[in-house]
N, CA, C and O atoms as a CHARMM CRD file, in Angstrom:
* protein
*
  120
    1    1 MET  N      0.84000  -1.19600   0.00000 PROA 1      0.00000
    2    1 MET  CA     0.00000   0.00000   0.00000 PROA 1      0.00000
    3    1 MET  C      0.87900   1.25100   0.00000 PROA 1      0.00000
    4    1 MET  O      0.66000   2.18100  -0.77600 PROA 1      0.00000
    5    2 THR  N      1.87700   1.25400   0.88700 PROA 2      0.00000
    6    2 THR  CA     2.75100   2.43100   0.97900 PROA 2      0.00000
    7    2 THR  C      3.50800   2.65100  -0.32600 PROA 2      0.00000
    8    2 THR  O      3.69900   3.78500  -0.76800 PROA 2      0.00000
    9    3 ALA  N      3.93900   1.53900  -0.93900 PROA 3      0.00000
   10    3 ALA  CA     4.69100   1.65200  -2.19000 PROA 3      0.00000
   11    3 ALA  C      3.81000   2.24000  -3.28600 PROA 3      0.00000
   12    3 ALA  O      4.27200   3.03800  -4.10100 PROA 3      0.00000
   13    4 VAL  N      2.54900   1.84500  -3.30100 PROA 4      0.00000
   14    4 VAL  CA     1.61700   2.36200  -4.31200 PROA 4      0.00000
   15    4 VAL  C      1.43100   3.86100  -4.12100 PROA 4      0.00000
   16    4 VAL  O      1.45900   4.63100  -5.08200 PROA 4      0.00000
   17    5 ILE  N      1.24200   4.26500  -2.86900 PROA 5      0.00000
   18    5 ILE  CA     1.06200   5.68900  -2.57000 PROA 5      0.00000
   19    5 ILE  C      2.32600   6.46200  -2.93800 PROA 5      0.00000
   20    5 ILE  O      2.25300   7.54600  -3.51500 PROA 5      0.00000
   21    6 SER  N      3.48400   5.89400  -2.59900 PROA 6      0.00000
   22    6 SER  CA     4.75700   6.55300  -2.90800 PROA 6      0.00000
   23    6 SER  C      4.91200   6.72200  -4.41700 PROA 6      0.00000
   24    6 SER  O      5.33000   7.77900  -4.89000 PROA 6      0.00000
   25    7 GLY  N      4.57600   5.68200  -5.16500 PROA 7      0.00000
   26    7 GLY  CA     4.66800   5.75300  -6.61700 PROA 7      0.00000
   27    7 GLY  C      3.72600   6.80400  -7.17300 PROA 7      0.00000
   28    7 GLY  O      4.08200   7.53200  -8.09900 PROA 7      0.00000
   29    8 PHE  N      2.52800   6.88800  -6.61500 PROA 8      0.00000
   30    8 PHE  CA     1.54900   7.87300  -7.07200 PROA 8      0.00000
   31    8 PHE  C      2.03900   9.27500  -6.76400 PROA 8      0.00000
   32    8 PHE  O      1.91500  10.18200  -7.58800 PROA 8      0.00000
   33    9 ILE  N      2.60500   9.45000  -5.55900 PROA 9      0.00000
   34    9 ILE  CA     3.12100  10.76000  -5.15400 PROA 9      0.00000
   35    9 ILE  C      4.30200  11.14700  -6.04400 PROA 9      0.00000
   36    9 ILE  O      4.44700  12.31200  -6.41600 PROA 9      0.00000
   37   10 ASP  N      5.14600  10.16500  -6.38500 PROA 10     0.00000
   38   10 ASP  CA     6.28600  10.44900  -7.25500 PROA 10     0.00000
   39   10 ASP  C      5.80200  10.96200  -8.60900 PROA 10     0.00000
   40   10 ASP  O      6.36500  11.91400  -9.15000 PROA 10     0.00000
   41   11 LEU  N      4.76600  10.34000  -9.15400 PROA 11     0.00000
   42   11 LEU  CA     4.23100  10.78500 -10.43800 PROA 11     0.00000
   43   11 LEU  C      3.66800  12.19200 -10.31200 PROA 11     0.00000
   44   11 LEU  O      3.86200  13.03000 -11.19300 PROA 11     0.00000
   45   12 LYS  N      2.96600  12.44800  -9.20700 PROA 12     0.00000
   46   12 LYS  CA     2.40500  13.78400  -8.99000 PROA 12     0.00000
   47   12 LYS  C      3.52200  14.80000  -8.80200 PROA 12     0.00000
   48   12 LYS  O      3.43500  15.92500  -9.29400 PROA 12     0.00000
   49   13 ASP  N      4.58300  14.39700  -8.08200 PROA 13     0.00000
   50   13 ASP  CA     5.69100  15.31300  -7.82400 PROA 13     0.00000
   51   13 ASP  C      6.35800  15.74400  -9.12500 PROA 13     0.00000
   52   13 ASP  O      6.78600  16.89100  -9.25100 PROA 13     0.00000
   53   14 LEU  N      6.45000  14.83400 -10.09100 PROA 14     0.00000
   54   14 LEU  CA     7.08900  15.18400 -11.36000 PROA 14     0.00000
   55   14 LEU  C      6.34100  16.33500 -12.02300 PROA 14     0.00000
   56   14 LEU  O      6.96100  17.28500 -12.50000 PROA 14     0.00000
   57   15 SER  N      5.02200  16.25600 -12.05500 PROA 15     0.00000
   58   15 SER  CA     4.24400  17.33300 -12.66100 PROA 15     0.00000
   59   15 SER  C      4.23100  18.55500 -11.75500 PROA 15     0.00000
   60   15 SER  O      4.21500  19.69100 -12.22900 PROA 15     0.00000
   61   16 ASN  N      4.23800  18.31300 -10.43500 PROA 16     0.00000
   62   16 ASN  CA     4.25200  19.42600  -9.48600 PROA 16     0.00000
   63   16 ASN  C      5.56100  20.19000  -9.58000 PROA 16     0.00000
   64   16 ASN  O      5.57000  21.41600  -9.47000 PROA 16     0.00000
   65   17 LEU  N      6.67200  19.48000  -9.78200 PROA 17     0.00000
   66   17 LEU  CA     7.97600  20.14400  -9.90200 PROA 17     0.00000
   67   17 LEU  C      7.96500  21.10400 -11.08200 PROA 17     0.00000
   68   17 LEU  O      8.51000  22.20400 -10.99200 PROA 17     0.00000
   69   18 ALA  N      7.35200  20.70100 -12.17900 PROA 18     0.00000
   70   18 ALA  CA     7.27500  21.57100 -13.35000 PROA 18     0.00000
   71   18 ALA  C      6.44200  22.80200 -13.02100 PROA 18     0.00000
   72   18 ALA  O      6.80600  23.92000 -13.38700 PROA 18     0.00000
   73   19 ASN  N      5.31900  22.59700 -12.32600 PROA 19     0.00000
   74   19 ASN  CA     4.46000  23.71900 -11.95000 PROA 19     0.00000
   75   19 ASN  C      5.15500  24.63300 -10.95600 PROA 19     0.00000
   76   19 ASN  O      5.09300  25.85700 -11.07900 PROA 19     0.00000
   77   20 ILE  N      5.82500  24.03200  -9.96100 PROA 20     0.00000
   78   20 ILE  CA     6.54100  24.81900  -8.95300 PROA 20     0.00000
   79   20 ILE  C      7.67000  25.60400  -9.61700 PROA 20     0.00000
   80   20 ILE  O      7.90100  26.76600  -9.28000 PROA 20     0.00000
   81   21 GLY  N      8.36400  24.98200 -10.54700 PROA 21     0.00000
   82   21 GLY  CA     9.44700  25.66300 -11.25900 PROA 21     0.00000
   83   21 GLY  C      8.91800  26.87200 -12.00500 PROA 21     0.00000
   84   21 GLY  O      9.54300  27.93200 -12.00100 PROA 21     0.00000
   85   22 ALA  N      7.76200  26.71700 -12.64900 PROA 22     0.00000
   86   22 ALA  CA     7.16100  27.82900 -13.38300 PROA 22     0.00000
   87   22 ALA  C      6.73600  28.92900 -12.41800 PROA 22     0.00000
   88   22 ALA  O      6.92000  30.11300 -12.70300 PROA 22     0.00000
   89   23 LEU  N      6.16300  28.53800 -11.26900 PROA 23     0.00000
   90   23 LEU  CA     5.73600  29.53000 -10.27700 PROA 23     0.00000
   91   23 LEU  C      6.93300  30.27300  -9.71000 PROA 23     0.00000
   92   23 LEU  O      6.88500  31.49100  -9.53700 PROA 23     0.00000
   93   24 LEU  N      8.01800  29.53900  -9.41700 PROA 24     0.00000
   94   24 LEU  CA     9.22400  30.18500  -8.88300 PROA 24     0.00000
   95   24 LEU  C      9.80000  31.15100  -9.90700 PROA 24     0.00000
   96   24 LEU  O     10.20200  32.26200  -9.56200 PROA 24     0.00000
   97   25 THR  N      9.84000  30.73200 -11.15700 PROA 25     0.00000
   98   25 THR  CA    10.35700  31.60000 -12.21800 PROA 25     0.00000
   99   25 THR  C      9.50400  32.85500 -12.32900 PROA 25     0.00000
  100   25 THR  O     10.02600  33.95900 -12.48500 PROA 25     0.00000
  101   26 PHE  N      8.19600  32.68000 -12.24900 PROA 26     0.00000
  102   26 PHE  CA     7.26900  33.81400 -12.31600 PROA 26     0.00000
  103   26 PHE  C      7.46900  34.73200 -11.12100 PROA 26     0.00000
  104   26 PHE  O      7.50100  35.95400 -11.26800 PROA 26     0.00000
  105   27 ALA  N      7.60400  34.13900  -9.92600 PROA 27     0.00000
  106   27 ALA  CA     7.78500  34.92600  -8.70500 PROA 27     0.00000
  107   27 ALA  C      9.10300  35.70300  -8.76200 PROA 27     0.00000
  108   27 ALA  O      9.16000  36.85900  -8.34400 PROA 27     0.00000
  109   28 MET  N     10.15600  35.07500  -9.27500 PROA 28     0.00000
  110   28 MET  CA    11.45600  35.74700  -9.37000 PROA 28     0.00000
  111   28 MET  C     11.37300  36.93400 -10.32400 PROA 28     0.00000
  112   28 MET  O     12.06900  37.93400 -10.14700 PROA 28     0.00000
  113   29 GLY  N     10.51600  36.81400 -11.33500 PROA 29     0.00000
  114   29 GLY  CA    10.39700  37.87300 -12.34100 PROA 29     0.00000
  115   29 GLY  C      9.58900  39.06300 -11.84800 PROA 29     0.00000
  116   29 GLY  O      9.60200  40.12300 -12.47300 PROA 29     0.00000
  117   30 LEU  N      8.87900  38.89600 -10.72100 PROA 30     0.00000
  118   30 LEU  CA     8.04900  40.00000 -10.22100 PROA 30     0.00000
  119   30 LEU  C      8.90200  41.07100  -9.56900 PROA 30     0.00000
  120   30 LEU  O      8.37400  42.07600  -9.09200 PROA 30     0.00000
């Protein structure tokens, strides 16, 4: 169960990292 959740979180983190990177870049530009 934990491994499944970890795998799901890892997949979400990959897309979240892209979103966070874009937000950080946007915030730095302000």
